[in-house]
N, C-alpha and C positions, 0 to 999 in steps of 0.2 A: 756431286754436290757435297758440300761438307756438312758435317753434322753440327749441332748445337753446341757441342762438348767442345769443338774444335775454334767456333767463332766465339764463345765465351774464353777458352783460355787465351786466345789471341788479345781480347779485351783486356783481360787480366795483365798480360804483359804489358800493354800500353799503359794502363795505369799505373802498375807498379815502375814503369820508367819515369813518370810524371811524379813520382813520391807519395801517391797515395795510398797510406797503409791499410784502408780496408778495402782493397782492391778487388780482392776474390768476391767479397759481399756484395759491393757496389756494382760489379760486372753482371752477377746473376741477376740483381734488382733490374738493372737497365735492359738485358737480355728478356726477361719476363716482358718487360714494358713492350719492346721492339716487336716480340713475336706474338703480344696476344695472348700469352700463357699467364694462368693464375701463380700468384708467387709460390703457393703450397705445392705446386705442381712442378715448378721449373726443373728441380733436381729429378724428377721421374723421367722428364722429356729431353735429357741430354743426348741420348741416342737416336733423337729424331733427326731427320734431315732439317736443314735450314734452307727456307725458302728466301729467293732473291729479294723479296719485297722487304722482308723481315730484318735481315742483313743490310739492306740499304738503309733502314730506320736507325740500326743498332750503332752505327759508326759515328755519327754525329752526336749521340747521347754520349758515347766514350768520349768524344774529344771535348764535350762541354764540361765532363767531370775531370779529365786531364787539366782542363783549366781551371781547376778547383771550383768549380760551380758546385754546391751541393746537390746530393741526390733527390732532395724534397723538392727542391727548385726546379730542378730538369723534369721531374714528373708532375710538377704542380701540387703535391699533396706531401702530407705528413700522418703518421700513427700517432695518435697521442691518447693515453688513458684508454676510454674503451671505444673510441670512435676515430675516423679518418679526417683530416682537415684541409682544406683547401689552402695553398700557400701561393702568395705572389710576393714579389719584390716590395710591395709597400707594407708588408707585414714581418714582424719578427718570426723567426722559424720556431715552432713547439719544440722544446726538448724535455728530454725524461725526467730531469730533474725537477721539472716544475710540479709533475704529479704528486709532489709530495704536498704541496700547496692545495692541490685539488683533494687529496685525501683527508687532511685535517680541516678542510673548510665543509666537506660533506660530513664529517663527523658531529659536526655541531647542529646540524639539521635546520638550517635556517628558512624562513620563508621567503625574506626578503633581501636579496643580494646585490650589492654595488661593486663592478669589476672597473677599476680605474686604469685606462690605458689598455683597452682590451684585445687591439690587435686583431688576430684570426678569431677571436672569441673562445679559443680553446679553454680556458681555466672556468668562464662561466658557463657556456653550452655544458661541460662536461658536468658541474656542478648541477644544472637544471634536469640534463638527461637523467643524472640518478636520485633525483629528488622531484617527482611529480607534481608535488604540492606548491613549490618554489617559482619564484618570480625573479626577474632580475634586470638591471640596467647595466650595460656595458658602454663606457664612454671612451671616445679615442679624439685627438685632435685632428686625425688625418682622415678625410672624406673616403680615401680609397680603402682604408683598413676597415672602416664602418660597413662598405659594402661587402668585403670579403666576410666580416663576421655575419652579415646578414644572410649570404649565400649559404654558409657553415649552418647556422640557426634553422635554417630551413630544411636544408638536406638531413640533420639530425633529429628534426621533429620537434623543435622547441620555440618555434619563431611566434607562437603565439603568446609566449610568457616571457618574451623578452624586448626591450627596447633598449634602440643604440643610438643616442644623440651624439652629436658632434659636440665635443664640449673639451674645454682646457682642465683637467682635473675636476674639481668640484662645481665648475660654473653654471652646469645644466643639469643636475641630478636629481632635483626633486626633495624627497621627504626623508625621512629615517630609515635606517637598513638596519638588521639583524645581525648582517656581516657584510664588511666591505674588504675586498681583496685587490691585489695588484702585484704585477710583475713589472716594476719600473725600471727605467733606465738607471743602472748602477755601475756601469763601468768606469772609473776614474778615466779623466782625458790622459793621463800619464800611461795608462796602461792597454790603451789601444792598439798601439802598435805590437804588443806582444800577442794579440789575439789571431787565431789562424785565419788564412786567406777567407776559407769558406764562411768564416762570421764578419770578419774586418770588411770585405768587399761586397758581402751580399745581403746582410741584415741592413736596415735602415737605421742610420747614425744614430739618429734622434730616438730610437728605441734602444740603444746599445749604452750611448754616454750623456750626461747631462752638461759636459764641455768642462766640469770643474772636479770636484772632489768624488763624486759619485753618490754622495748623500744629498742632493739637492731636492730630489723628489720626495724623498722620506721626511725630509723637514716640512715640505708642504702639506703631506698627506698626514703625519701624525697631528700638524697644527690644526687642520681644520677636521679630521675624522670624528672627533667628541662629537661635535655639533649635528653630526648625520647618522649616529648610531643611537638605535633603541637603548633602553636601561639594559644594561649586561650584554649588550650586543660586542661583537669580536671584531678586530681588526687583525690581518693576516696579509704579511708582505714576503714575497721572495726577496733574498738579499745574496749579495757575493760572499763567500767563506770566509772572508776577513772582515766584515762589517757587522757582525753579530751584537759586540759589545756597543759599539757608536750607534746602532738601530734601537737597541733595546732601551739605552739611556732616553733616545727621542720618545719612546713609548711612553717611558715613566714621567718623563718631564710634561708630558701632555694629560697626564692625570689617568693613563691606563693602568690596570690592575691585573695581577695574575702575567705578568711579561714573562714570555717564555722563548727561548732559541731552541729550535728542532734541527738536528743534523738529519742528512739525507742518507742514502744507503752507503755512501762511500765515508760517513762519519764528520763530512764537513758542514757547518753551519750554512743551513738554507731557508728557513724560513722564521720569521720573529711573529708572534702572537702576543694579544692582548685583549683585555676586555673592559668597557666602559663601566664604571661603578652601578650597581641595580639600585 
């Protein structure tokens, strides 16, 4: 019987042949899933024998990854900020760069939060989990995404402090909020072909692009946000790395103050924030 290390190396070889740059890491994650081994124990288990049942489960996972399906979508979950979130084909795959938006949001210590286009709920749920006194509303136009966000809220223990209406932006969001956050579709339609297959073929298109210049959602959000913010309340949105100046100008045009563009760990513009005058 082959050892786990041998099965893993064969999986790595298949992924490398398919052009997967993260072949070794991805094969290890899929190996852990197939054999039911905790991720933090997989390296210590490599000399164990590979049982036939686990081996049979492993190869379809490798085939799916070789076809450029993201690991998170194969596993059905993604680690984000302090928790793990269920991911489905109806939701945007949470990404590490979005954690900056969560960190900035938590620092404002809001009591009432609105998340526009919540998807998996990863932004709002992470905020509520870090701030036990906070309550939030997370909207999405997709009923399937709202169901996923609800399951994530229950799993992470914030379901009693969150409301998840099916809503097109501000259509059904109630009263005023201390903080409004959003990671809207910001990829220009002209940029879609340049995305990796993992993103272009597996994230919902409507969650990636507005079908135009990538700024349509920001125009809607900034125009309506002041009417839904408490005095001194903040608006924070994730942006593409070339959109800082344009989105900041929309914030200022909407009458928001202290407008700031925040870089991510790679030094790229990632979040724009501003406040309603107190």
